[in-house]
N, C-alpha and C positions, 0 to 999 in steps of 0.2 A: 510633499503630502498627498499629492491628488493621485499621484500612483498607490498611495497604499489604500488608499481609499477603493479604487476599483479593485485589488488584489481583495478586501475583504469582500467585499460587495460578492462578485464571485465566488470566491474559496468558501464561503462557507453556506453558500446555498446546495453544497457537495454536488455538483450537475454532473458524476456520474456517471462519469468518461470510459467508459473499459481500457485497461492497458496491460496487453494479453499475457499471464505468462502462469504457467501451469504449475511449475516447482515453487513452492513459500517459502525457504532458508533462513535461518538465524535468527528462530521462536527464541533462542536465549540471550541474543544481542550479545554475544560473544565479538562477533565480527565487526570492524569498524574501522573506516578510512579519512585521514586530514584532507581536508579542504583548503586551496589557497588562491591568493589573486593574481591575476599578472604578472604582477612583481614576485610573486612567489611565496609572501608573504601567507602565514598561518591566519584560518579564517575561522573552521570549525570541522569539528568530526560529523561525517553520516552514517548511518548501519550501510555495511559493505557487501549489501546485496543487491542496491537498485529494486530493492521490492516494497521497501516499509520507505516513503516519503514525511517530513517535516518540514518545518518555517525557517528553518535553518538558512536559505539563500535568502531572507531577507538580510543577511548581514552585509551584505554586497550591494547593497543600497550607501553602506556606510557604519562610520562603529559606532553609531548610537543607537544601530538595530540589533536590538538583543539576540545572542544563541538560546533558548528556549528547551532545547532538548538537548543531551550530553548521553556521554555515557559515564558511569559509577561502575567503582569499585564495591560499591554496598549491594551485594547482589543476597538472592536469592540462594544460586545456586553457579558455580562457576567464576568464572575470572572479574565479569560484568553484567550489568543490568542497569534499561535507562532508564532517565531521569527527564520528568516534562513539568518545566516550572512557568507558570505567568510572571511576564514581567514589563516592564515599564519600555514603550516606543517611543523617548523623547517624552518632552510633558504633555500630551496630547491623546497618547494611545497607550493601550493594554494587550500585549498580545500573551498567549494561553499558548504552554507547550503541548503539542502536538504530533500524534505516531498514525502512520495512517496508510491502507494498502493503496502504494501509488506515487508516483513523481510529480512533486512541486515546481510546475510551472511557472516565475512572474511573469516572464514574456506574456503568457498566454493569461494572465491573472488570476489564476488558481490551479486546478492539481486534475493531474491526470489519475481517476480514480478506479481501483478495482483489479484484480487478477484472476485469470482466468482458472477455473475448479471444477469440477463436476461431484464430488462427494456431497454428501445428505448429513453431515453431522448432526448430531442431536443438542450439543453443546460447546461453547468456549471455557475452556479454564484458563487457570493462572494464577501468577502472585503478585501483589500489589502492597506496596507498605503508600500513606497519604498523610502529610502532611497539613494542617488546614490554615486556613487566614481568615480573620472574620466572619466562618461559616458560609464560606465559598464551599463548592463542590465538584466532586470531578466527574469524568463519564466514560462508561465503556458502552458502542455498537457492534455489531455486526450484522448484514443483514446479505444472504444469496437471493441471484434474479438473472435470468432467463432475458436475451434482445427474444423481440417479440418482430420480425419481421415483417408482418401485414398488420400492425400498426406503429411501426419504425420507434416503438418505445423498449426501454426495458420495465420486465416484470418482476415483483418483487414474490418471489418462492417463499421466503422465511425473514425472520429478523428474528433479532433480541436484545433488551437494553439492559445498561447497568447503571445507577443513579447512585454515586458514595457521596454521602452526606455526614460521614463522623471520621474525625482523623483515627488513623492505625498507624502505630508506630513501629510495629514489627511487620515481619514479611505472611502475608497471610493471604488463601486460597479463595479467588473467585471464581462465580460461577455464572455463565450468560447460556442461559435454556433458550433456542430458539424454536419459535410460534412456527410451526406451519399452513401459512396461507394453499396450497397444491400440493398434495404429494403425489402426485401424478407425474411431475415433469420433472430432469435432472438441470439445476442451474448449469448456467456457465460462466459466474463469475462470484467472486466473494469479495466484499467488504468489510472493513476491518479499524475502527476507529475508535484513538482513546485521545483523551482530550483533558489537561488537566485544571478548566478553568467549566463547567460545565455549560451555563451557560449563554457563554460567548454564539453567538449564530451571525454576526455582521458589526458593521463598524458603528452600528447604533446600540450595541449591545454591552458594550464592554464595561458596563458600569456596577453590576457587580459583580465582575473580577478581581480577585483581589491580590495585589504583587504579594511572591514568594508563594501563591500556593503550589503545592510540592505532590506529584505524583512519581511513582518508582514502579519498573515494570520487568518482570522476568520469568521466566519459565512457560512460553505459551502453548497450547496443545487442542485440539480437536478430539473428545468424545463422541463416537458413533454408538447407535441403540443398541450393541450385540457390545458393548461394554468394554471393545478395543479403543484404545488412547493412542494416538498418531501426533507428534511434536509440529500442527499445520505442514503435513507431505501431502501432496496431490496424489490423486491413485493412478494418474495419465505419466506415461514416458515421455512425454515431448512436452519440450519446452521451445518456442518461437516468441521473440521479443528484440525492440529494435534499442541499442545500448546508447545511451544519449554524451554517454564519456566518452566512448569507442566511435563512435558513429559509424556503426555496423550493426549490421544482421545478425542476429545472434540465435542458434540451432543447438539445443540441449538435446542430447537423447538419451537414455536410460538401457538402453539395448542396442545392440550394432543391428542396421537392417540392413541385409544385402538387398542390390537392384530398384531400390527404391527411391522415388521422384518428391520431389519438393516443388509444389506449384503456386505463387502467391501471386493476388489477383486485385486490382480496384478496387475504391467503392463503387463501379460501375459494371462490374464484371471483365474489363481485360484485363487476362493476361499479361504479367510483368516479369515475373520469371518462369525457368523451366529449370528444373537442372538436376542432375542424376547425384544422389548422396552415394560417399563412397567409403564407404564404412569406418566412418569413425563416430567418437559419440559426441565431439563439440563441432561447429564452425563458427567463423566468422565470415561473414558472406557484407559483398560492396551493395548499399541499396542507395541511388544514386536519386533517387525519385522525391517527387513532391511531398508534403507533409499532407496527413491525411489517416485512412483510415484503411486497413488493408487484411485481404481474407487472406488462409494460407491453406492447403488440403496436401496430404503427406496418403502417395499412393504406395503399395507390396504388391505386387502381380497382377496391375492394373485396378487396384480394388481400392478404395477409400481408405485407409486406418484413423487417419487422425485429420480434426481439423480446426480451425480455431480464426483468430483475429487480433491484429496489436494495431495500435499506433505510432506513428512517427511524428 
């Protein structure tokens, strides 16, 4: 249980480490993949996009660890939706269901949070149901940030939140308006969090989390000031991220680039990769460098056209 203490201590401080990706898939939670242990025994399902993270990896600690986020056929549209449920972990802990933009890394005692994003939406929309237990609540949170290299910190460009305190038996639309603190800068990261027990913020704050509190979620989208609604797809045309399941660096393009160069730099500015892109849309690259933060740039005719960062 000491391990679990450190997981919660860091997890619910929301450490806000960016894990870069520009295209955000699976906003309707249609795609899931089965996870297995080393003996090929089924453990749980995860959203199949390496973008949404859950607490389900706790299941690898043993059969007493709950699977708190699952797919369900009780959907607003399509075949599936996401179901987040607050469940017990042994006799001493209560674990909420959570969906968060990022990857839960038990070995790091927390999340790699956030996805690369440059849009400035006015609101987050979606559909939810809520099965309430003994007055517990669920919540939604979104923020847009930009890394400040001078101060070595993330500056919050905009954020919004919604606390749901009443049960809802059928799918109902929610809207979370974004409050902009900075209307000039473009964000570089988006973070979205859904949690089935809103009061959980750490190991000592689960007393008000009620076992069985359940949130259903489907059909997310972002709305922009001109009224255009986009199903959580970024404006950018390039996606660079490290896939932990493939142990490869993944590069995805929405259009073919000829005579383009991909350069990757480590945290102190050393160039570690310099390759020519050969007119493909999808690349899986060997990336045998140490864990840490890396920065990438794509050049076309010697002009930088894309840049960003990722974490291995």
